[in-house]
C-alpha atoms as a printed R data frame, in Angstrom:
   type eleno elety resid chain resno       x       y        z
1  ATOM     1    CA   MET     A     1 -46.452 107.364  -98.499
2  ATOM     2    CA   GLY     A     2 -47.020 103.595  -98.608
3  ATOM     3    CA   VAL     A     3 -50.061 103.800 -100.687
4  ATOM     4    CA   GLU     A     4 -48.490 106.130 -103.203
5  ATOM     5    CA   LEU     A     5 -45.423 104.018 -103.496
6  ATOM     6    CA   LYS     A     6 -47.575 100.779 -104.128
7  ATOM     7    CA   MET     A     7 -49.524 102.616 -106.848
8  ATOM     8    CA   VAL     A     8 -46.359 104.014 -108.668
9  ATOM     9    CA   ILE     A     9 -44.724 100.410 -108.528
10 ATOM    10    CA   GLY     A    10 -48.065  98.689 -109.670
11 ATOM    11    CA   MET     A    11 -48.367 101.341 -112.651
12 ATOM    12    CA   SER     A    12 -44.852 100.752 -113.453
13 ATOM    13    CA   LEU     A    13 -45.234  96.922 -113.554
14 ATOM    14    CA   ALA     A    14 -48.135  97.306 -115.734
15 ATOM    15    CA   TYR     A    15 -46.222  99.591 -118.226
16 ATOM    16    CA   VAL     A    16 -43.350  97.208 -118.406
17 ATOM    17    CA   THR     A    17 -45.735  94.119 -118.817
18 ATOM    18    CA   SER     A    18 -47.628  96.062 -121.551
19 ATOM    19    CA   PHE     A    19 -44.412  97.124 -123.281
20 ATOM    20    CA   ALA     A    20 -42.967  93.519 -123.234
21 ATOM    21    CA   GLY     A    21 -46.338  92.063 -124.643
22 ATOM    22    CA   LEU     A    22 -46.129  94.595 -127.422
23 ATOM    23    CA   LEU     A    23 -42.548  93.749 -128.293
24 ATOM    24    CA   LEU     A    24 -43.601  90.109 -128.282
25 ATOM    25    CA   ALA     A    25 -46.543  90.554 -130.665
26 ATOM    26    CA   TYR     A    26 -44.346  92.605 -132.988
27 ATOM    27    CA   PHE     A    27 -41.545  90.181 -133.244
28 ATOM    28    CA   SER     A    28 -44.265  87.206 -133.589
29 ATOM    29    CA   TYR     A    29 -45.717  89.330 -136.453
30 ATOM    30    CA   LYS     A    30 -42.449  89.917 -138.150
31 ATOM    31    CA   LYS     A    31 -41.605  86.150 -137.869
32 ATOM    32    CA   HIS     A    32 -45.067  84.889 -139.362
33 ATOM    33    CA   HIS     A    33 -44.929  87.705 -142.089
34 ATOM    34    CA   ARG     A    34 -41.450  86.713 -143.117
35 ATOM    35    CA   ASP     A    35 -42.510  82.975 -143.352
36 ATOM    36    CA   ARG     A    36 -45.474  83.781 -145.552
37 ATOM    37    CA   GLU     A    37 -43.170  85.994 -147.933
38 ATOM    38    CA   GLY     A    38 -40.978  83.050 -148.303
39 ATOM    39    CA   GLU     A    39 -43.982  80.619 -149.167
40 ATOM    40    CA   ARG     A    40 -45.210  82.985 -152.001
41 ATOM    41    CA   GLU     A    41 -41.706  83.220 -153.701
């Protein structure tokens, strides 16, 4: 049972980390995109 539990915890941690990175990239893109639009106008 220990090996399976470690695998599930590791996969969950990888999923959460990946999702957090995706959100960070999205908000970073949104912020920079908004800044560029402001410069054009």
